[in-house]
N, C-alpha and C positions, 0 to 999 in steps of 0.2 A: 492280193486276192485278185483274180482277174475272171471275171464273170460276164454271161451274156443274158441278160434278163428281159423279158417281154420287149424284144426287138432291140434294147439298147446294150451296149457293151460298156461293163463298168469296172474300174479298176480302183482299189483302195490301198492307200499306201500309208506306212506308218514308219516313223523314226524314233526309236526307242531312246537314242541318245539326245536328240533334241526335243523329244516329245511332240514331234509334228505330224499332223495327219492331213492327208489331201486325196480327195477322191475325184477321179477323172471319167468322163462319159465321152462316147462316140458312137456315130451311127454306122459301125462297119457289121457285117454278117456274123462276126464270131467276135470272141473274147479280145481285149486289146494285147497286143504281144508284148506288154510293160514289164521289165526285169528289173531286179537291182543291178545297179551299175557300180557300187561300191560306195566309199565315203570321200567327202571333197576334205582339203585342208582343214576345215572348220568341223569336221566330225560330224557332217550333217548327211543325210543319205542322197545318194545320185542315183537317177533312174536311166535307165537305157530303153530306148525306143528306136526300132529300124536301126540298130547299131550306131544311135547319136546318143550321147550323156546329156542329161540336163539334171541341175539341182533340182530337188525335191518342190523348192519354193519358186522356182524360176518361172517366170512369165512368158519365156520362150517354148514351153513344152506346148506342142501342138495339138492338144486336146482340150475340150470344155472342162471346166469347173463342174463339179454334180455337188448339189447343196448335200450337207449330212449333219447329222447329231453326234456329239460326243458326249457319253455318257457312261455310268459304270453299269456293268452287266447286270446287277441286282435291279436297279431302277429301271433299265429297259424292260426286264422281265416281268417286272411288276406292271409296267403300262401296256406291254405286249406279251402275255402270258403263254401264247401258243407259238411263239419264237423259236426257229430252229437256229443253232449255232453251229457253225463248223468249227472242228479241231484237227490240227495238223499233229499227225503221228509221225515219226521219224521211221524211215525204211533203211533196210542194210545198204541200199544202194546210194543213200543220202538224200533221195528225193522223197518230199513229204506224201503222206497219203492223207486226203482230206475226208474225214467221217462227219456225220451228224450224231452227236452222244445223245 
C-alpha cells in the first residue's frame, strides 16, 4: 500500500510467504512508486523502486524505515475504535479498487 499522509509518503509491504512486514517513508510530494517485483530464490518478496529490485529485508532499499505496530485487527480496533480500514476488491481488469468498508 502506497500512501501520502500529512506530507509524508508511506509504503507498507507484507510478504505472506515469509510473514514479513516492512514500512517505508520518504519526503517526496506524492506516494512512493514502490511495486511488487516478484519473489527471490528463497520465496521472499522482492520490491521494485525506480526499475531496481530490492529484497524486502535488504538494507540497500533507498528509503527510511518507518516505525509500525504489528497486531491483529481486533486488538487494533479495540484500542482505536474509530479506525478506518482499506479493503482491496478485485476488478475485472485485474487492478484492485480500494474502499473503506
